[in-house]
N, C-alpha and C positions, 0 to 999 in steps of 0.2 A: 467593533473593530472593522475597518475597511478591508475589503478583500485584496486590494493591491493590484488588481488587473481589470481590464475592461471585459465585458461579457464575451463568452465564446462566440466567435464569428462562424456560426454553424452553417450558413448558406454557402460560403466560399470554402470553408473548413479546410484550409491548410492550417490545422491547429498548431503545427510545428512552427509556423511563421510568427514571429514575436509580436506580442502586444507588450504592455508593461510587465515587469517581473511579477509573478504571482505572490511571492513572499519577499522578504528582505534580500538585497543583493548579497548579503553575507552568506546566505544559503548557497548561492551559486559558487561563491569563492571557496567555501568550505568543501564543496563537493566536486571541485574542478578536476582533481587528479584521479585518473582511473575510472571515471564515470560515476563512481560511488564513494569516493574518498576514503580516508583512513583513520580518523581520530575522533574519539568521543570522550567527553569529560565524565567523571564519576558522578552519578546522580541516581537516587532511588526513583523507582517508577512502579505504578500499580495500574491495573485496568480501570478505565473511566466508563461512565454510563454511555458515552457516545462512541466507544470503541466497538469493534466487531469481534466476536469470540466463537470458538467451537469447543466441544468437549463438555464434560460434566462440570456444572458450577460448584459441585462439592469436591472436586479433585484437590488434593493437597499440594500439587505441583502446578505452578503457573509459569507458562512459557510465553513471553511477550516478544513479538517481532516488530521492529520498526522497518517498514518496507515502502518502496516507491513503485508505483505501477509502471514507471518508465525506467527502472533500474535493471540492467541486464543480469547483474549478479542475483538480484531478488528473483528474477524470472527463472534463472537456472536452478536456484534452490527450490523454487516452487515445483519445477518439473522433475527434478532428480531426487530430492530429499523429502519434500513434504508428503508425498503419497505414502512412503514407508513410515514416516513419523506419525502420520494420521492413523494408519492402521494399527500401529504398535501402541500408541499412547492415547490418542483421542477417542477412537472407537471403542477402546477398552475401559474408558472412564478414568484412566490414571492421571491424565494431564488436562488442564484447561489452557487452551491456546488463544491468544489475543493478538490481533493485528492492529498496529497503530500507523495511521496514514502519514506519509512523508512525501515531499516533492523534490525530485531530482530532475535534471534536464533530460529530454525536453519537458519542461514543467507543464506545458499545455496538454501533452499526452497523459502525464500522470494525473493531472486535475480531471480531465475528461473521463479517464478510466475509472477513477474513484467515484466521480459523480454518477456515472452510469451504473456502477455496482450498487451504489446506495439507492438509486431510483428503482432498481430491480427488486428491492426488498431484502429483509434479513435472510429469508430462506434461499435466495438466489445470489446473495452478495458474493460468496466465495466462488461458486461456479462462474459467475461473470468475471470476477477478478482473475481467475485462472485463465479464462479465454483471452483476457487483455494481455496477461503475461505472455501467453503463447503466441500472440499476434504482434508482439513488440517489433520484431525484425521487419515484418511486412509493413507496418506503419511507418517506420523510420526509412526503410529503403524506397518505398513507393511514394511517401508523402500523402497518400490517400487515406488519411485518418478517418474521414467521415464515412467512407464506404465500409471500412473495417468495423468501426463502432456500430454502424447501422446493422451489420450482419450479426454482431454479438448481441445487440439489443433484442433482436428477434429470438435468437436461441444461442445461449441459454437464458437470456434476460427476460423473455416473455413480454416485451414491450412493443406496442404499435409504433408506427412512424410518428404519429402525433404525440405519443407519450415521450418518445425519444427527443423530439424537438423541444417539448416543454421542459424536459429534464436538463438539456443543455443550456436553457435560457433561465434556469432557476437561480435568481440572484441570492436568495436566502441560502440555498445549498452551497453556492460559491463562498458566501461569507462564513458559513459554518466550517467548510473545509479549510479555508484560510486560517480560522481560529484554531482548528486542531493542529494543522501543520506548524503554526507559530508556537503553540504550546509544546509540541514535541521538540522543536529546535531550541527554544529559549528556556522553558521551564524544566524540561527533561534533559536538556543539554546534549541532545543526540546530533551528531554531525556525520554519521556514516550509515549507509544502508547496504546490506541488512545489518542491524544490530539486534542482538537477542539479550533478553534478561530472563534468567531461570531462577525463580524464587529470590530475586534481588541481586543475583550475580550477573554482571554484564559481560557479554562476549561480542566482539565485532567480527564480521565476516560470515561466510557461508558455512555454518556448522554442519559437519558430517553426522551421520547416524551414530558412529562410535563416540563422537564428541558430545552429542546430545545424550547418549546413554550414560556417559560418565557424569555429565552435569546433573542429569535427573537423578541418578543414583546418589550423588553427593547431597542433593537437596532433599532426598528422601530420608536421610539419616537423622 
């Protein structure tokens, strides 16, 4: 599958300036309202080998989140809800959490954020993605995406400048990300971020801790 966009222009890196769309134009249209859109079709979904997960593999409850590294709603959920959710359910082994990568506008920021997190490795994927989420406003407001990602790459990413440059030019990684995003849009039929699936039950929007408690309790029965 073709990635659908030209390689990241890392030297000039206003990554927010458009190249060709990363995925289908339909993605942009579906996500146009409210930054992260509002509708998803009913579709079963399970973790895949190329998804990133936290928590015990033996947990009976699976919570899947479709999120975009450039979605402000996802960033707010990451900052305000995820730490409590992680302490209550992931660190205790009660839940297995999986993040499925999705691309919302600015797609270049989302793509670069996910690629950087992947390059940092499985152990640093989530800390890097957390830093990307927390730096969203800075990247959008200043347009200096390169400097922000370079800072994140060093800590918590643990990457050298050369490794970061190689990461951003990795055509195979771009193609793999495009394939994941295309799968989540077309096969899983997700058109909103964040979208959660708790043991097969789909919920759109930023789930609160009480809502997660209720969904997990229901799935536990």
